[in-house]
C-alpha positions in Angstrom: -1.4 28.1 -12.5 2.1 29.4 -11.5 2.4 27.0 -8.6 2.1 24.1 -11.0 4.8 25.5 -13.3 7.2 25.8 -10.4 6.4 22.2 -9.6 7.2 21.1 -13.1 10.6 22.8 -12.9 11.4 21.1 -9.6 10.7 17.6 -10.8 11.7 17.9 -14.4 14.1 15.0 -15.1 13.1 13.2 -11.9 9.8 11.5 -12.5 10.4 11.4 -16.2 14.0 10.3 -15.7 13.3 6.6 -15.0 14.3 4.2 -17.7 12.7 0.8 -18.2 14.5 -2.0 -19.9 13.9 -5.7 -20.4 16.4 -8.1 -19.0 15.8 -11.7 -20.0 12.0 -11.2 -19.7 12.1 -9.3 -16.5 11.3 -5.5 -16.2 14.2 -3.3 -14.8 13.4 0.3 -13.8 16.4 2.5 -13.3 16.6 6.1 -12.1 20.2 7.4 -11.8 21.1 10.2 -9.4 24.7 10.8 -8.8 24.3 13.5 -6.2 25.0 11.0 -3.3 27.1 7.8 -3.3 24.1 5.7 -2.4 22.5 2.9 -4.3 18.9 1.6 -3.6 17.5 -1.7 -5.0 14.0 -3.1 -4.6 13.2 -6.6 -5.8 9.4 -7.0 -6.3 7.5 -10.1 -6.9 4.1 -9.4 -8.4 1.0 -11.4 -7.5 2.9 -12.7 -4.5 1.4 -10.9 -1.6 -1.1 -11.9 1.1 -3.9 -12.0 -1.4 -2.7 -15.6 -2.1 -2.8 -16.5 1.6 -6.5 -17.6 1.8 -5.6 -21.1 2.8 -2.9 -20.0 5.3 -3.6 -16.3 6.3 -0.4 -14.6 7.4 1.9 -16.8 5.2 3.4 -13.9 3.2 4.2 -12.0 6.4 5.7 -15.0 8.1 7.8 -15.6 5.0 9.0 -12.0 5.1 9.9 -12.4 8.8 11.8 -15.6 8.0 13.9 -13.7 5.5 14.8 -11.4 8.4 16.4 -14.4 10.2 19.4 -14.5 7.9 20.7 -17.5 5.9 20.7 -21.1 7.1 24.5 -21.1 7.3 24.9 -17.9 9.3 21.7 -17.5 11.2 20.1 -14.3 12.3 22.8 -12.8 14.5 25.9 -13.4 12.2 24.0 -12.3 9.1 22.8 -9.1 10.8 26.3 -8.5 12.0 27.6 -8.7 8.4 25.0 -6.2 7.3 25.9 -3.9 10.1 29.6 -4.0 9.4 28.9 -3.0 5.8 26.2 -0.4 6.8 23.8 -2.3 4.5 20.1 -2.2 4.9 18.3 -5.3 3.8 14.6 -6.2 4.6 11.6 -8.1 3.3 7.9 -7.3 3.5 4.7 -7.9 1.6 1.5 -6.0 0.7 -1.8 -7.4 -0.5 -0.4 -7.9 -4.0 3.4 -7.8 -3.8 6.2 -9.4 -1.9 9.4 -7.4 -2.0 13.0 -7.0 -0.7 14.7 -3.7 -0.1 18.5 -3.2 -0.3 20.4 0.0 0.1 24.0 1.0 1.0 26.8 3.3 0.1 28.0 2.7 -3.4 31.3 1.1 -2.4 29.5 -1.5 -0.2 26.7 -2.3 -2.6 28.3 -5.3 -4.2 28.8 -6.9 -0.8 25.2 -6.1 0.1 23.9 -7.5 -3.1 25.8 -10.8 -2.6 24.3 -11.1 0.9 20.8 -10.5 -0.6 21.4 -13.2 -3.2 22.6 -15.6 -0.4 19.5 -14.9 1.5 17.2 -15.7 -1.4 19.2 -18.9 -2.3 19.5 -20.2 1.3 17.0 -18.6 3.7 17.0 -19.8 7.3 14.3 -22.4 6.8 14.7 -24.0 10.2 12.2 -25.0 12.8 13.8 -22.6 15.3 13.5 -19.6 13.0 9.9 -20.4 12.2 9.0 -20.9 15.9 10.6 -17.5 16.7 8.8 -15.5 14.0 5.5 -17.2 14.7 5.9 -16.4 18.4 6.6 -12.8 17.6 3.7 -12.5 15.2 1.3 -14.2 17.6 2.5 -11.8 20.3 1.7 -8.8 18.0 -1.7 -10.2 17.2 -2.5 -10.6 20.9 -1.5 -7.0 21.6 -3.8 -6.0 18.7 -6.8 -7.6 20.5 -7.0 -4.5 22.6 -6.3 -2.1 19.6 -9.8 -1.4 18.7 -8.9 0.7 15.7 -7.2 -2.4 14.3 -10.1 -4.6 15.2 -12.6 -2.3 13.6 -10.4 -2.0 10.5 -10.0 -5.7 9.9 -13.6 -6.2 10.8 -14.7 -3.8 8.1 -12.4 -5.5 5.6 -13.9 -8.9 6.4 -17.4 -7.5 5.8 -16.6 -5.7 2.6 -14.7 -8.7 1.1 -16.5 -11.6 2.7 -15.7 -15.0 1.2 -12.9 -13.6 -1.0 -9.1 -13.7 -0.8 -9.2 -10.2 0.7 -11.3 -11.2 3.7 -8.4 -12.0 6.1 -5.9 -9.4 7.5 -2.4 -9.5 6.0 -1.0 -10.7 9.4 -3.6 -13.5 9.6 -5.0 -14.4 13.0 -3.6 -16.4 15.9 -5.1 -19.7 14.8 -3.9 -19.4 11.2 -0.4 -18.4 12.2 -0.1 -21.3 14.6 -0.9 -23.7 11.7 1.7 -22.4 9.3 4.3 -25.0 8.6 7.9 -24.9 7.4 6.9 -26.7 4.2 4.4 -24.0 3.4 7.0 -21.2 3.8 9.4 -23.2 1.6 6.8 -23.7 -1.0 5.8 -20.0 -0.9 9.4 -19.0 -1.6 9.7 -21.5 -4.5 6.5 -20.4 -6.2 6.1 -16.8 -5.3 9.7 -15.5 -5.4 9.9 -16.7 -9.0 11.8 -14.9 -11.9 8.6 -14.9 -14.0 7.0 -12.5 -11.4 10.0 -10.2 -10.6 10.4 -6.5 -11.3 13.7 -4.9 -10.3 14.1 -1.2 -9.3 17.5 0.5 -9.1 18.1 4.1 -8.0 20.9 6.4 -7.1 24.6 6.2 -7.9 24.3 3.5 -10.6 23.7 3.4 -14.4 21.5 1.2 -16.5 24.3 -1.1 -17.7 25.6 -1.9 -14.3 22.0 -2.4 -13.1 21.4 -4.9 -15.9 24.4 -6.9 -14.8 23.2 -7.1 -11.2 19.7 -8.0 -12.5 21.1 -10.8 -14.6 22.9 -12.2 -11.6 19.7 -12.1 -9.5 17.7 -13.9 -12.2 20.1 -16.7 -12.3 19.4 -17.6 -8.6 15.6 -17.2 -8.7 13.5 -20.3 -9.0 11.5 -20.8 -12.2 7.8 -20.5 -11.7 4.6 -19.2 -13.3 3.4 -15.7 -13.9 0.1 -15.1 -12.1 -2.6 -12.7 -13.1 -4.6 -11.6 -10.1 -8.4 -11.5 -10.5 -10.4 -8.4 -9.9 -12.4 -8.5 -6.6 -15.3 -6.2 -6.0 -16.4 -5.0 -2.6 -19.8 -5.8 -1.1 -22.5 -4.0 -3.0 -25.4 -4.6 -0.5 -24.8 -2.7 2.7 -24.5 -4.5 6.0 -23.2 -3.8 9.5 -21.7 -5.6 12.5 -21.4 -4.3 16.1 -19.1 -5.9 18.6 -18.9 -5.1 22.3 -15.5 -4.5 24.0 -14.2 -3.0 27.2 -13.9 0.5 25.7 -14.8 4.0 26.8 -15.4 5.3 23.3 -17.0 4.0 20.1 -15.1 3.1 16.9 -17.0 3.6 13.7 -15.5 2.2 10.5 -17.4 2.5 7.2 -16.8 1.5 3.6 -18.4 1.0 0.2 -17.5 -0.3 -3.2 -15.8 1.9 -5.8 -16.4 0.8 -9.4 -13.0 2.0 -10.7 -9.5 0.7 -10.8 -6.0 2.2 -10.7 -5.1 3.7 -14.0 -8.6 4.5 -15.2 -9.0 7.7 -17.2 -10.9 9.5 -14.4 -8.3 8.6 -11.7 -7.4 12.2 -11.3 -11.0 13.1 -10.6 -11.2 10.4 -7.9 -8.1 11.9 -6.3 -9.7 15.3 -6.0 -13.0 14.0 -4.9 -11.3 11.9 -2.2 -9.4 14.9 -0.9 -12.5 17.0 -0.6 -14.8 14.4 0.9 -12.5 13.1 3.7 -8.9 12.8 2.8 -7.9 16.4 3.3 -8.1 16.6 7.1 -9.3 19.9 8.3 -11.4 21.5 5.6 -12.7 18.1 4.2 -16.5 17.5 4.3 -16.4 14.7 6.8 -14.1 16.5 9.3 -15.9 19.8 9.0 -19.3 18.3 9.7 -18.4 15.8 12.3 -15.7 17.6 14.3 -15.8 21.3 13.6 -19.6 21.8 13.4 -20.8 19.1 15.8 -17.9 18.2 18.0 -18.7 14.5 17.6 -15.1 13.3 17.1 -11.5 14.4 17.4 -10.8 13.3 13.9 -12.8 11.8 11.0 -11.5 10.6 7.6 -12.6 9.1 4.4 -10.5 8.1 1.4 -11.0 6.5 -2.0 -8.5 3.8 -2.7 -8.1 2.6 -6.3 -6.1 -0.6 -6.8 -5.4 -3.3 -9.4 -7.3 -6.0 -7.6 -9.9 -4.0 -5.7 -11.1 -0.4 -5.1 -13.0 1.0 -2.1 -14.1 4.1 -0.3 -13.3 3.7 3.4 -13.6 6.0 6.4 -13.4 6.0 10.2 -13.9 8.0 13.4 -13.9 7.6 17.1 -16.6 9.2 19.2 -18.2 9.2 22.6 -20.4 6.1 23.3 -23.5 8.2 23.6 -22.7 10.0 20.3 -22.3 6.9 18.1 -25.7 6.9 16.5 -25.6 10.6 15.8 -22.2 10.4 14.3 -23.3 7.5 12.1 -26.3 9.5 10.9 -24.0 12.5 10.0 -21.7 10.3 8.0 -24.6 9.1 5.9 -25.9 12.6 5.4 -22.5 14.0 4.4 -21.8 11.3 1.8 -25.3 11.4 0.4 -25.2 15.2 0.1 -21.7 15.0 -1.5 -22.9 12.6 -4.2 -26.2 14.5 -4.8 -24.8 18.1 -5.0 -21.0 17.7 -5.6 -18.2 20.0 -4.5 -18.0 23.8 -4.3 -15.6 26.1 -6.2 -13.7 26.9 -3.0 -13.3 23.2 -2.2 -12.0 22.5 -5.7 -9.5 25.4 -5.6 -8.2 24.3 -2.1 -7.8 20.7 -3.3 -5.8 21.9 -6.3 -3.6 24.1 -4.2 -2.7 21.2 -1.9 -2.4 18.4 -4.4 -0.3 20.4 -6.8 1.6 22.4 -4.2 2.6 19.5 -2.1 3.7 17.3 -5.0 7.4 18.2 -4.8 7.4 16.9 -1.2 6.3 13.5 -2.5 9.2 13.4 -4.9 12.0 14.4 -2.6 13.6 11.0 -2.1 14.9 8.4 -4.5 12.6 5.8 -3.1 9.6 8.1 -3.6 10.5 8.6 -7.2 11.2 5.0 -7.8 7.9 4.0 -6.3 6.1 6.5 -8.6 7.9 5.1 -11.6 7.0 1.6 -10.6 3.3 2.5 -10.1 3.2 3.9 -13.6 4.5 0.6 -14.9 2.3 -1.5 -12.6 -0.8 0.3 -13.7 0.1 -0.3 -17.3 0.8 3.3 -18.0 3.8 5.1 -19.7 6.4 6.8 -17.5 5.2 10.2 -16.5 1.6 9.2 -16.4 1.3 10.5 -12.8 2.6 13.9 -14.0 0.0 13.9 -16.7 -2.6 13.3 -14.0 -1.5 16.4 -12.2 -1.9 18.5 -15.4 -5.4 17.2 -15.6 -6.1 18.2 -12.0 -4.8 21.7 -12.8 -7.3 22.2 -15.6 -10.2 20.3 -14.0 -13.4 22.4 -13.9 -16.1 22.3 -11.2 -18.7 21.0 -13.6 -16.4 18.1 -14.7 -15.7 17.2 -11.1 -19.3 17.3 -10.0 -20.5 15.2 -13.0 -18.0 12.6 -11.8 -19.0 12.8 -8.2 -22.7 12.5 -9.0 -22.0 9.4 -11.0 -20.4 7.6 -8.0 -23.6 6.6 -6.3 -22.0 3.3 -5.3 -20.1 5.0 -2.4 -23.4 5.7 -0.6 -23.9 1.9 -0.1 -22.2 2.0 3.2 -21.2 -1.1 5.3 -20.3 -0.5 8.9 -18.2 -2.2 11.5 -18.6 -0.8 15.0 -16.7 -1.4 18.3 -18.8 -0.2 21.2 -18.9 -0.7 25.0 -20.3 -3.8 26.7 
């Protein structure tokens, strides 16, 4: 396919350009790009996200917010002023599995920015005032989300799919759990989760490997010693169930999901990518959107996506519809997914998926952060650098019979669990 050859030319030396080195036991991933005088650094702590929050849901997010309050010596305002004076971006956040800090600046200011980041890790603003502030902000956000029915349906579905597991609670926690978080818990989280044994460092931009190694060595010297943690695999609910809650709403919110018995990095990942696009991830033209919006006018939008992760994998989808159309919409969702698994995709659907997935790939590799994230994912999934590019080659040569054999083997996605928000 000529389109794919053009793509390979565009990204040659970018995705494959990342170099991985070992620095005192820590992985360092570097992708140099001298076109602009900008350096980006990401400090990732594996197995340190909200998946470990089951005793204090929201703890990882509260800790990230605390790191946004500057150092104990300077406080939030003075620390933010120093960052602004140097035009340095520094932030912290967490996902389900990873806690991370992002640092970026012009090359000439990077050393100052790095020193500020190190100070932040060594002496965060662990004060009662800072904790009270971030807890108040988080609780305020959670209170606003009580009337965000998309959010309520999303976290409700998550709770059903992963009932009584570390994935049951939302990453933000809830109002009660956030209220209970103590300063001692935040301090302990930093000591145990932001440990050198869990760190992976990414560098990109106007910097080479040797200089990146020196910065990484400095970072490692200030990180607390801890334990490397392997996260357990968590499977989504296999037996379907549903929950319906009533709210003051003028439309219904239908969220649905099912298990996916695969994980990130499996040999057939590329087939799952194509199947996901055709079934519900491709917007207009996808099965779910065509059947629910275009043919029946039951919703403005409807989506379904396959997510493959290290700790868990699921198929999830959602739509909003008129109150009186809820049962019909739910019936159509079941029919579409059952039909897809039984009969597979069409040749036109496969060709359209290839055109989009291959043709749009250069847009997903435009920025340094995008390329670094891609390189990190290859590493995180236990794959060699360039694994994602190899997946694209497999998509290019994928035949309809190969795809449909895969789709027909994924009967688990028909075991749908539902969470519905409807009117009182």
